[in-house]
C-alpha positions in Angstrom: 69.1 117.8 107.1 68.5 115.2 109.7 67.2 111.8 108.8 63.5 111.1 109.5 61.5 108.0 109.9 59.0 108.9 107.2 59.1 107.3 103.7 61.3 108.8 101.1 60.3 109.6 97.5 62.8 110.5 94.8 61.2 112.5 92.0 63.4 113.3 89.0 63.0 116.4 86.8 60.9 118.0 89.6 62.0 121.6 89.3 58.7 122.6 87.7 55.7 121.2 85.8 54.6 117.6 86.3 57.5 116.6 88.5 56.9 119.5 90.8 53.2 118.6 91.1 54.1 115.0 91.9 56.6 116.1 94.5 54.1 118.4 96.1 51.4 115.8 96.3 53.7 113.1 97.8 55.0 115.7 100.3 51.4 116.4 101.4 51.0 112.6 101.9 53.9 112.5 104.4 56.8 111.6 102.1 60.3 113.1 102.5 61.1 114.4 99.1 64.4 113.9 97.3 63.8 116.5 94.6 66.0 116.1 91.6 66.2 119.0 89.1 68.3 120.1 86.1 66.2 122.9 84.6 64.5 125.6 86.7 66.9 125.7 89.6 65.4 128.8 91.1 61.9 127.3 91.2 63.3 124.1 92.8 65.1 126.0 95.5 62.0 128.1 96.2 59.8 125.0 96.6 62.1 123.2 98.9 62.6 126.2 101.1 58.8 126.5 101.4 58.4 122.9 102.3 61.0 123.2 105.1 59.3 126.2 106.5 56.1 124.1 106.8 58.0 121.6 109.0 58.1 118.9 106.2 61.2 117.3 104.8 62.7 117.9 101.3 66.2 118.1 99.9 67.6 119.2 96.5 69.6 117.0 94.2 70.9 117.9 90.8 72.7 116.4 87.9 72.6 115.9 84.1 70.9 112.5 83.7 72.3 112.1 80.2 75.8 111.8 81.8 76.6 108.1 82.2 77.2 107.9 86.0 74.8 110.5 87.1 71.8 108.2 87.6 73.6 105.8 89.9 75.2 108.6 91.8 71.9 110.3 92.3 70.4 107.2 94.0 73.6 106.8 96.2 73.3 110.5 97.2 69.6 110.1 98.2 70.4 107.0 100.3 73.3 108.7 102.0 71.1 111.7 102.9 68.0 109.8 104.1 69.1 106.3 104.8 66.2 104.8 102.9 64.2 105.0 99.6 60.6 103.9 99.2 59.3 105.5 96.0 61.1 106.4 92.8 59.3 108.5 90.2 61.2 108.8 87.0 59.8 112.0 85.5 62.7 113.8 83.9 62.3 114.0 80.2 62.8 116.1 77.1 60.9 116.3 73.8 63.2 116.3 70.7 61.2 116.1 67.5 62.7 115.7 64.0 61.7 113.9 60.8 63.1 110.4 60.7 65.3 111.2 57.7 66.8 114.2 59.6 67.1 112.8 63.2 70.8 113.3 64.2 72.9 110.8 66.1 73.3 113.4 69.0 69.6 113.8 69.3 69.0 110.1 69.3 71.7 109.6 71.9 70.2 112.3 74.2 66.8 110.8 74.1 68.1 107.3 74.7 70.1 108.4 77.7 67.4 110.6 79.3 64.2 108.7 78.5 65.5 105.1 78.7 68.9 104.6 80.2 68.6 107.0 83.1 65.3 105.7 84.5 66.4 102.1 83.9 69.6 102.6 86.0 67.9 104.7 88.7 65.2 102.0 89.0 67.7 99.2 89.0 70.0 100.7 91.7 67.0 101.7 93.9 65.4 98.3 93.5 68.7 96.6 94.5 68.7 98.5 97.7 65.0 97.8 98.3 65.6 94.0 97.9 68.6 94.0 100.2 66.6 95.8 102.9 63.2 94.1 102.3 61.5 97.3 101.4 58.2 96.9 99.5 58.8 100.0 97.4 57.2 101.5 94.3 58.8 102.4 90.9 56.8 104.8 88.7 57.8 105.7 85.1 56.3 108.9 83.7 56.1 108.2 80.0 53.8 109.6 77.3 50.9 108.6 75.0 53.5 108.6 72.3 54.6 105.2 73.4 51.8 103.7 71.3 50.4 106.6 69.3 52.3 107.7 66.2 52.5 111.4 65.4 54.6 113.5 63.1 58.4 113.5 63.8 58.3 111.3 66.9 60.2 108.2 65.7 62.9 108.5 68.4 60.9 110.1 71.1 58.0 107.6 70.8 60.4 104.6 70.6 62.2 105.6 73.8 58.9 106.1 75.6 57.8 102.6 74.5 61.1 101.1 75.5 60.9 102.5 79.0 57.4 101.1 79.5 58.4 97.7 78.2 61.4 97.7 80.6 59.0 98.7 83.4 56.8 95.6 82.7 59.8 93.3 83.1 60.8 95.1 86.3 57.3 94.5 87.6 57.4 90.8 86.8 60.9 90.2 88.3 60.4 92.4 91.4 57.0 91.1 92.3 58.3 88.3 94.5 60.1 91.0 96.6 56.9 93.0 97.1 58.2 95.8 94.9 55.7 97.2 92.4 56.4 99.0 89.1 54.0 101.0 87.0 53.8 103.8 84.5 51.7 106.9 83.8 51.3 108.0 80.1 50.2 111.6 80.0 48.6 113.1 77.0 48.4 116.9 76.5 49.3 118.4 79.8 49.2 122.2 80.0 52.2 123.0 82.2 53.3 126.6 82.9 56.2 126.0 80.5 53.8 125.0 77.7 51.2 127.7 78.2 53.7 130.6 78.7 53.5 132.9 75.8 50.9 130.7 74.0 48.0 132.2 72.0 44.9 131.9 74.3 42.7 131.4 71.3 44.9 128.5 70.1 44.7 126.9 73.5 40.9 127.2 73.4 40.8 125.6 70.0 42.8 122.6 71.2 40.7 122.2 74.3 37.6 122.2 72.1 38.7 119.1 70.2 39.6 117.1 73.3 36.9 114.6 74.3 36.7 116.0 77.8 37.0 119.5 76.4 40.1 120.5 78.3 43.8 119.9 78.4 45.3 118.0 81.4 47.0 119.6 84.3 50.1 118.5 86.2 47.8 117.8 89.1 46.0 115.2 87.0 49.3 113.3 86.7 50.0 113.8 90.4 46.6 112.2 91.2 47.6 109.1 89.2 51.0 108.8 90.9 49.4 109.3 94.4 47.1 106.4 93.8 49.8 104.1 92.3 52.1 104.4 95.3 49.2 104.1 97.8 47.9 101.0 99.6 44.8 101.3 97.5 46.9 100.1 94.5 48.7 97.4 96.3 47.5 94.8 93.8 48.5 96.8 90.8 51.8 96.3 89.1 53.1 96.3 85.5 50.3 98.6 84.4 50.3 101.8 82.4 47.7 104.5 83.3 46.9 106.6 80.3 45.9 110.1 81.5 44.9 112.0 78.3 41.3 113.1 78.6 40.2 110.5 76.1 42.4 111.7 73.4 43.5 108.2 72.4 39.9 107.2 71.9 39.6 109.1 68.6 40.0 107.5 65.2 42.3 109.0 62.6 40.5 111.8 60.7 42.7 113.1 57.9 41.8 116.2 55.9 40.1 115.1 52.7 38.5 117.7 50.5 39.2 120.3 53.1 37.5 118.7 56.1 38.2 115.9 58.6 37.1 112.6 57.2 36.6 109.3 59.0 38.4 106.4 57.4 
């Protein structure tokens, strides 16, 4: 692929789902897309081929982000391919749930490397390049409402999501003098193709019925938030976390007492 003058966006974990929707939206807005994938390679290849046929620019990058040197190598490969980097969206993630008393060291290590260490290193190396070349770029962390909402068996997952957001806030503070902005998006329940595949339609309807907005979110809802955060319209926004959850976090705990939800 030849280098182009358009801005470049690196989106990790973009083979499908939320990452794919973000990549597609940024591509529509004129970005050259460095699409990183690990799962769903066929879908990633198919999307990039379609983008190229439309005369737009996209390129595939792969690698296991839990491996120590993969995050820094990824940024180096993107810079070698495009010669620039304007936006980084750290979307790659994995949910590993287990009771606190049963969480294994391997599970904890995987979550730490994928949800905290990888986005930290990717953002760091990308920002170092932006500072050297006076690029007023954007860093976006896709996190989760679990960063501040406790649910069953999420001690490690929620902790790593919270840590990534806290790191983002420091990035925003330290990088502001260079014109680099850092923000996060915290999705709630997002009905991706992976989540809905094989699910009981009645169960999905029941879940939607208890959501304040009476529906689950879509990958496009998250893409909307990222689109705004990296746009000039958000040029005065940094260090913030946008919660995109249909109002789910507004509800008070309602435990089952006497066989019915009870406000306490």
